[in-house]
C-alpha positions, 0 to 999 in steps of 0.5 A: 143602824137599826138593831134586832130586838133586844131583851131587857138588859142591865146597866151598862156600868157592869162588865164581865172582869174575865173577859177580853172585850165586853159582851153584850146581851141580845136577842135576835134570830140567826141561822148557825151552819156547822161544817159536817165533815162525815157528810161530805162537809155538807152544813148542818143549818140550825135556826137559833137565838143569839143571846150574846156577842162580843168582838171575839164570839157569841153565845146561840140557843139553837133549836133542832139540836137533838141529843144525837147531833149534840153528842155528834158535834162533841166528837171533833172541832167543828167550824161554823158560820153565823148569819145575822140579819141587820134588819136593813137588808144587809146580813153580817156574816160571822164565821168561827169554830164552836168551843163549847156545847151545853145541853140542859133542860131541853134546851141547847147552847153553842158558843162560838169563837169568831175567825178574824174578820175582814174590815168591812165585817169588823165595822159592821160588828163594831157598829152593832155592839155600839148600838148594843152599848147605847141601849145598855146591854153590858152583860154583868153575870158569868156566862154558864160553861159546861162542866 
């Protein structure tokens, strides 16, 4: 499987100790769709960049998240889906809930916890993670969390 373009990454000998599953750095475009109950459940699509991913979740740098929308997202539990283009004509669809938001220096970050995946999506995500591991992209720094 061909993996989307990656950032420079540290050695795969380092793993975050407080994570259940290894988290892998990456840098590929995604579309994050957030369900908005106050807008008749119309999804709010946000373009972004997946910065890291594991079997249980990921972190996305989002584009188009205004301060007003950021505040609105903080008011309720938000469900969303992320579509990852695997660059071979296939897409990986990951559904879950947004568990944290962070806005600093004009950039917005979203943390998403994935719902349990079906067998097909689990296999696709495992292949993606294995490819990232082969490239030595295990993240060795703590991920910033909102205060």
